[in-house]
N, C-alpha and C positions, 0 to 999 in steps of 0.2 A: 206389314210393310207400309209405312206412312208416306214416304216419298221415294222417288228415284232421282237423286241428285248426282251421284257418281257411284261406280262399281266398288270403289274403296269402302263404301258404307255397307256393302252387302257381304254376307258369308257365301262360301261356295255352295252350301246347302240351299240358301235362298235363291241363288242364281239357277240351280237345277230345278227348283220348284217352279220358277217362272217359265223355264224351258218346257217342263212337263205340261204346264197349263197351255202354253203356246201350241204344243203338239196337239193337244186335245181340241183346242179351238180351231186349229187348221183342219183337223179331221171333220169336225162338225160343219165348218164352212163348205168344205168340198162335197159333203153329203147333204147339203141343204137343211141342216138341223139348226134351228134358231137357238140363240143363246143370249137372251136379253138380260144379262146380269146387271146392266146399268140402265134399266128402263127409266126414262124420264130424266136422267142425269145430264148435266151440261158440262162440257169441257171448254174452258176458255183457252184459246190458242194464241200465243204472243209470238210474232215473227219480227225480229230485228235483223235477221239474215234471210236471204232468198232461199227458196225451198221448192223442191218437186216431190221427192219421195216422202219426206217428213209430213208435209202438208196433206198430201193425198191419203197416205196410209193412216194418219191419225183421224182425219175427218171421216173416211170410209169406216174405219174401225169403230169409232164411237157410235156411228149409225148402226152398224151391225150388232153392236151390244145393246141397242135399244135407246141410246141417248142421242145427243146432238151437240154440235160445236158452234161456238161463236169465235170468229177470227179477228184478231187485232193486229194491225201492222204498225210499223214505226211511223208511217205516213197516215194521217187521218185519225190518230188517237192522241191522247194527252201524253202517252209514253214518249212519242217522238218530240214532244215539246218540253221535255225535261221534268215531268212529274216524278218525284222521288219513288223509288221502287217500294219503299215501305208503305207509301200511301196507295199505290196500285195494288199491292198485296191485300191490304185491309179492305179496300173497296171491292175488288173482284171476289174476295172470299164471301161477301154477302150476296153475290149474284150467281156464282157458279159452284159446281161440286168438285172441280179439279182444275189445275192450270198446267198447261204444257208450254214451255218457252224455248225458243231457239234464238240464242243471242251470243254475244262476244265474251263477256266476263263471267267466269264461274261464280264470282261473289254475288252477282245479280240473282242467280238461281238460288244460292244459299239464303240471300236476304228475303226473297219471295217466300221461302219455306219458313224462315224465322218470324216474319211479321204477319204472314197469312195464317188462316185456320183451315185450309183445305189442302189436299195432296198436291205436290208440285212434281212434275216430270221434266227432266232435262232432255230436250229435243236436240241439243247440240250446244256446246260452248267451245271456246278456243282450248280449254283444258281437257275436255273429255266428250265422248259420244256414246254413252251407255246403251241407248236403244239400238244403235247400229250394231254394236258388238254382241248384244243379246241375240240379234238376228243372225249374226255371223256364227256364233256358237251353235245356235239352233240348226243352221244349215250344215255345219261340219258334222254334227251328231247324226243328222238325217242321212247323210251319205256314208259316213264312216261307222255308224252304229254306236259309238261311244266317244267320249272326250278324254278320259283319263289315260295317260300314257302316250298320247299322240304328241308329235312335235309341231308346234305352230311357229312359222317364220314370218316376220314382217320386214319388208324392204322399203325404206323411204324416210320421210321426215319424222322427227320426234314430236308429232302433233297429237291432236285429240284422239285420232284413231290408234296410233301406236300406244298412247297412254292407257286407253281402255282395253286394248287387246292384251297388253302385258298383265294388267290387273285381272281381267276376266279369265284369261287363259290359265294363269298360275292358280287362281282360286278354284278352278274346276279340275285341277290335276294334270294339266298339260305342261310339257316342257316348252319354253318360249325363248326364241332366239331372234334378235332384232339387229338390223344393219342400218346405220345412218352415218353421214359424214360428221366429223368434228364440227361443233358449232350448231348442230341441228339435233342434239340429243334431247331425250325426254327431261322434264324438270326433276329436280333433286327429290321431290316428294315421291315421285314414281320410282326412281332408282333406289331410294331408301327402302321402299316396300319390296321391290323385286330382289334386292340383294339378300333378303331373308330366305331366298329359295336357291337351292343348289342347281336347279334345272333351268336357271335363267342365264342368258348370254347376251351381252352387248358388244358389237364389233363394228368396225368400219369396212369390213370385207363381206359384200353380199354373197359371194360364193360360199364362204364359210358358214354364214347364217343359214343358207338354204340346204346345207348338207344333211341328207336323210330326212328332210321335212315331209310331214304328211299333208300339210296345207301351207301354201305360200300366199301371203296377202300383201297388197300394196295400195297406195292412195296417190292422189295428185301431189306433185311437189310444191305447188303454189296454192295454198288454201285461200278462202274468201278473206279479203282484207289485206292480202299480201301481194297484190298484183304488181306493185311498184318494185318488188324484189324478184320478179320473174326471171330476168336474164341472169342475175346473180345465182339464183337457185338452180337454174338449168346447168350452169357451169359446175356448181357444187355437187350436183347429183349425177353428173356424167358417170356412167358405169353402173348405175343403180337400176337400170331397166330390167324388168322381169321378162326375160327373153328365153329362147329355147336353150341357149348355153347355160343360163342360170338354172332352168328347170331340170337340166340333165344332172344337177347336183342333188336334187330332191329325190324322194322315192319314186319309182316308176308309176305308181298309182296316185301320186300327189294331186291334190285339187288346188285350184287358184280361186281366190276371192278378191273382189274389188267393190268398195262401197258406192262407187259411181258419184258423179260423172267421171268417165275415164278419158284420158288424153292418150289415145293410141299412138305409139311411136315415141312417147316420152317415158312415163313410168311403167308402161306395159306394151309389149310388142303386139301388133295386130293379130299375128297368127296364134299367140298364146291366149289372147283374150277370146278369140273365136273358138279355140279348142276347148276352152273351159266356160263357154257362155252359159251352158245349162246350170252350172253351179252359181255363176254370178247373178243370173236373173232369178234363180230360186232364192238366193240370198236377198235380192231386192224385194221379192214377194214376201219373204218372211219378216220384213219390217212390220207388215200389217199384223201378222199373227203374234209376234213377240210383243208389240206395243199394246195389242188388245189384252194380252196377259198382264202386262204392267198396269194398265188401266183398271182391270178387274182387281188385281192385288191391292192397289192403292185406293180406289174409289168405291168399291162395292160396299164397304162399311161406313162410308161417309154420307152425311146428310140426315 
């Protein structure tokens, strides 16, 4: 595993291998067992979007693996002054053992990998959020025992989360049903992939999507960089709130996931969020363990 740019690049078997390692690293962390697989290695972290969970989980994770992080923001570095990504890639590759980037354009991540000589990990783009979805799948398997044969439902925008959940869910043997309004559907590249599976459904009816679901997932309706669309999006997504009425369509033991931050009363009802808080915050913790597994898989042989 050279890079983690998008889940489309991974096989189902590779995803499961990452989840298995994440489970092992989580066990070792909980039992005080050191695992310095990346002793002395440096992770360069580039942030062109704001972050809480990605920043903290990657920085804590690389430290727990025996390495350390160097953080670059859009402000205070040449990245923010327009240095070409190919130059940034070639320079950082001479300093660090791996690069994690959280940015807007997927092409920037792809170019970092193309021009650099160290592993590149996608911490989030507008197109996909692979690290979050690995943590989501890890959490579902933790509580449900397995992934194959479960039904995953996503309610909301055809954004980076929906894109990665469709790909990740289908690749590990889940049925995937997504609900979003016309005009907010996933890109054609994702739909072309998903349409190769009989167990995929795209609808504009949230109740239909949630029918008999084992796990219901949602995300904010207005992502970073879309703030000027907020009122328009609130109108478009009226009726897409994950509330008790919608959860009544899912299986009685269905669990809810949310990648956070959550806007209670918009995409998810307060009572549903609190009823499933144990799953949601375990999901947040699992960002740490899943990303540690990704770093080990990509960086352990580098240098």
